C-alpha positions as YAML, in Angstrom:
chain: A
units: angstrom
residues:
- id: 1
  name: MET
  ca: [68.91, 13.74, 8.48]
- id: 2
  name: ALA
  ca: [68.69, 17.32, 7.81]
- id: 3
  name: ASN
  ca: [71.57, 18.97, 7.66]
- id: 4
  name: VAL
  ca: [71.37, 20.52, 10.99]
- id: 5
  name: LYS
  ca: [73.19, 24.12, 12.45]
- id: 6
  name: VAL
  ca: [75.05, 23.66, 15.64]
- id: 7
  name: ILE
  ca: [76.97, 26.57, 15.73]
- id: 8
  name: PRO
  ca: [75.39, 30.03, 14.17]
- id: 9
  name: PRO
  ca: [77.28, 31.79, 12.30]
- id: 10
  name: TRP
  ca: [79.93, 34.70, 13.04]
- id: 11
  name: GLN
  ca: [78.04, 37.83, 11.91]
- id: 12
  name: ASP
  ca: [74.72, 35.95, 14.40]
- id: 13
  name: VAL
  ca: [76.96, 36.05, 17.33]
- id: 14
  name: ALA
  ca: [78.82, 39.39, 16.59]
- id: 15
  name: ARG
  ca: [75.74, 40.64, 16.77]
- id: 16
  name: GLU
  ca: [73.92, 39.13, 20.20]
- id: 17
  name: ALA
  ca: [77.70, 40.40, 21.48]
- id: 18
  name: ILE
  ca: [77.14, 43.90, 20.30]
- id: 19
  name: ILE
  ca: [73.33, 43.79, 21.54]
- id: 20
  name: VAL
  ca: [74.47, 42.61, 24.80]
- id: 21
  name: MET
  ca: [77.65, 44.53, 25.31]
- id: 22
  name: GLY
  ca: [75.26, 47.64, 24.58]
- id: 23
  name: GLY
  ca: [72.74, 47.00, 27.06]
- id: 24
  name: ALA
  ca: [75.36, 46.61, 29.43]
- id: 25
  name: LEU
  ca: [76.54, 50.08, 29.25]
- id: 26
  name: VAL
  ca: [73.58, 51.76, 29.26]
- id: 27
  name: ALA
  ca: [72.15, 49.40, 32.51]
- id: 28
  name: ALA
  ca: [75.71, 51.08, 33.90]
- id: 29
  name: PHE
  ca: [75.18, 54.36, 32.52]
- id: 30
  name: ILE
  ca: [71.92, 54.32, 34.64]
- id: 31
  name: VAL
  ca: [72.82, 52.77, 37.22]
- id: 32
  name: GLY
  ca: [75.95, 55.59, 38.02]
- id: 33
  name: GLN
  ca: [73.32, 58.56, 37.47]
- id: 34
  name: VAL
  ca: [70.73, 57.28, 40.26]
- id: 35
  name: PRO
  ca: [72.62, 56.83, 43.62]
- id: 36
  name: GLN
  ca: [69.50, 55.83, 45.59]
- id: 37
  name: LEU
  ca: [69.82, 52.70, 43.05]
- id: 38
  name: ARG
  ca: [73.03, 51.67, 43.34]
- id: 39
  name: GLU
  ca: [73.09, 51.65, 46.90]
- id: 40
  name: TRP
  ca: [69.36, 49.58, 46.88]
- id: 41
  name: MET
  ca: [71.41, 47.34, 44.47]
- id: 42
  name: LYS
  ca: [74.63, 47.20, 47.00]
- id: 43
  name: GLN
  ca: [72.05, 46.34, 49.79]
- id: 44
  name: GLN
  ca: [70.61, 43.49, 47.56]
- id: 45
  name: TRP
  ca: [74.48, 41.81, 46.57]
- id: 46
  name: ALA
  ca: [76.10, 42.62, 50.67]
- id: 47
  name: GLY
  ca: [76.18, 38.46, 51.52]
- id: 48
  name: ALA
  ca: [76.03, 37.05, 48.51]
- id: 49
  name: ILE
  ca: [79.79, 36.41, 48.30]
- id: 50
  name: PRO
  ca: [81.90, 36.03, 51.98]
- id: 51
  name: GLN
  ca: [84.88, 38.55, 51.86]
- id: 52
  name: GLY
  ca: [87.76, 36.49, 51.56]
- id: 53
  name: ASP
  ca: [86.00, 33.70, 50.70]
- id: 54
  name: LYS
  ca: [88.43, 32.13, 47.07]
- id: 55
  name: SER
  ca: [85.52, 29.17, 46.33]
- id: 56
  name: ALA
  ca: [83.47, 31.38, 44.39]
- id: 57
  name: TRP
  ca: [86.65, 31.93, 42.12]
...
């Protein structure tokens, strides 16, 4: 059987983490600049987790 690598090298993991974090920061910046988008997102998530429901944690 060939030598199969299950865990990628740390450099690959770090690169992907930076890409994901960069995308999240860009998305947060865009949402912060567009109030209509922010309100739309609040409406979409309304009721997803009922207030006071600790079972989701």
